[in-house]
N, C-alpha and C positions, 0 to 999 in steps of 0.2 A: 547552377548556383544554388546550393542548399544552405538554409539557415535554420537554427534551432530557436524556438520560442519556449519559454518556461513560465509556469505559474506555481506560486507557493500557496500552501493551504495548511490547515492544522485541524486536529481533532483530539479530544481527550477520551481515553477508553481504558477499561480495566480488562485484565486477562489473568489466566493461570497457565503456566507451562506445565503440562501434565500428560502422561500417557496412561490411559485406562487399563491397558494390558500389562503395566509394570507394577511392581510392589511399591509401597511407600518408600522403602529404602532405595530402590533404583531411582525413583523420581527425585528423591532428596539428593542423592549423590550427583545426578546429572544437572538438575534444574535449581537446586539450592533454595534460596529465599523466593525465587520466582515461582516455586511450586506451592506457595502459601494457599491452603485450602479456602481462605477467605478472599483470595485474589489480590491483586495490586494494580496500580494504574500508571499511565504515562501520558505526558503531553506530547503527542506525536506531531512532528513537522513533516511536511510532504512537499516534494518538488516534482512536478510533472513536466517533462520536456518533449516537444514534438519537433521533429526535423523533417524538412521537405523543401521543395522548390517554392520560390516566391511566385505567387499568382500575379501575372503582369497587369491584370485589370484592377485588383484591389491593393497590390503591394504587400499583402499579407501572405504568410505561410498558411495560417488559419486565424480566424478571428479569436483573440484571446478570451473574449466574452463567452464564446461557444465552449472553449476549454474550461473556463471557470464554471459554467453551468453544469458540465459533465461531472467535474470534481465535486461540486456541491450536491448534486443529485445522487451520484453513485458511490461517493465516499463519505463526505461529511454527514449527510442525512442518515446514512446507514450505519456509521461507526461512532459518531460523536456522542459522548456520554452514554455509551453502551458497555455492557460486559460482553466482550467478543466471544467468549466461550458459550454464553447462554443466549445472547440476543441476535447474533449474526449467523444465519444458516450455514454459511460456508465453513464455519469453524465447529460445527456440530461434531464432526469426526476428524478434524484437522487441527493439530496443535498450533495455537496462534503465536508462533515465534515471529520475530521481525521478518525473517526470510519468507515464511508462508504468507504473512500479511501483505508484503510488497507484491508477491506474485498474484494474490487475489485482487489487489487493487489494479495491477497492470491488466489482468484479464478483463475486469469490468470496464476499464477505460478503452482498452484495445477494440472492443466491440463497437465503439462509437467513433473511432478515428479511421479515416480513409486508409485503405491498405498501402497506399503509396507513401505514407508517412511512417517514419521510424518513431518509436515511443520508448522513453526511458522514465522510470519512476525511482526516485530516491526517497527513502523513508527514514527519518531520524526518530529513534526510540528515546534517546537522550541526546544532549548536545554533542556527546563524544562517540555515541554508538549509532551507526546507520548502515543501511543496506541499499543496494542498487540492483534494479532488474531491468533488462533491455529485451526480454523475450528469449526464446530458444535460439541462441547464436553460437553454440559450441562448435569449435573447429577440431 
């Protein structure tokens, strides 16, 4: 019997969608106003879900406080009120699109979650635009 537990969180961050190896015209054509040289920001919403068997001793899949602490330490503390391009090492050479951000967050959390658990991260960049990552599960 598997159950999924989820924890919501949020952070505010600025970024610029930009490729250093492209011309201004290429960046403008692909990224538009998201390529603003002075950056722009979002109020990101995050849902982290862990799926696994219920521990017969505790009745938990995992302690939600443990999951909350991981999110606080590895996501909120590192991303909140930061410029992703300038302040977050993972984006030094990686364009901070929502797709890349969700994969970076998943990788950070995955390192602290037992391998027998499945992990899914949903990142809302706006209330209507969001991305989901479950790890490498291509068939």
